[in-house]
C-alpha angles and dihedrals in degrees: 000000000000093000089050092053092047091048092052092048093049093049092047093048091051093051093041093051089049093050098041101036103035093102092050094044100045099067089059089065091070093050126083128239140064093292090060091050093051092047092048091052089048093053093049087048094052093047089063088065100035128005097234083158123018106259097231088055093048095047089049092051091049092049093047090052101042104023129251101291098046091039091057091048094049093046096046092046094049093042093049094045090053093043091050093048094046089050091050094046091052094044099047102024110036107016101106098045093041094051090054091053094046091061086081092058109057092179092065089047088056089055090050092052090046094054092047093050097044101024106160098032094042093049092042094052094042089058095042093046106031097203084133112054112247097239088056091052089052094048095044092047092046089054094046131069092257113146110248092222090055089043095052095042095049093042092052093050091044097048096045099075090052092048093046093053094045092048094050091048092047095046091055096042095100096043102036112017093170093055092049090049091049089050094049093043095048093046096050091042091054090048092048092050094049091047091050092051092050093049091046092051092048090051092047092050092049089051097053096043109107114248115229115215120202 
C-alpha cells in the first residue's frame, strides 16, 4: 500500500511540474551551460509521462541548441530515465490493481503475452515502428514479466534511430530549413507507410481466419 501511494505521488508530481513549469523551463533549453543540459533532460523525462511538448519538437529544439551529438545524448538520457521510472512505477506501484482491471480488456492481455514471449524483438520493433504508443509499451511491459534489462536495452536501441533523425533535422533547421523538412517528411512518411502495411496485414489476416460457430 505504501509503495502504491509513493508511486501515485511521484507520477502526479512529475506531471504537475511539467504542466505548471513548462513555460519557465523551456527558455533554458536555448541557453548554454550545465543548467540548460539538466533542464533539457528534465523536460524530455517529463514528456515520457505527459507530452507537455511534442517530443519531435523538443528533440529538435535540444539539438538546435546543443548540436547533433549532445542533442542525441540529452534526448536519449532523458527519454530512457523517464521510460525506466515509468516502468518501475507501474511494476511496483500499480501492477496488482492494474492487472485486475485489465482482465476486462483481453486485447491488452494479448499484448502483455506477446511482449513476454518475444521480449527483446517485440520491444525493439515497437520502438522502431511506433504503431503502439510508447507509454502503452511502458505500461504493458511494466505489468508483464519482461526482464528490466531486456526492456531497457531494447528500448534504448529502438528509440535511438528516431532521436538521431529528429536531432539531425532539428540541428539543421536554422541553416537549411528545406533539408530539415525533407528529413522530417521522409521519416514520418516511412513510419506511416509501415504502420499502414501492418494494419492492412492484420485486417487481411482477421478476414481470412475461419469463423467457428457454436
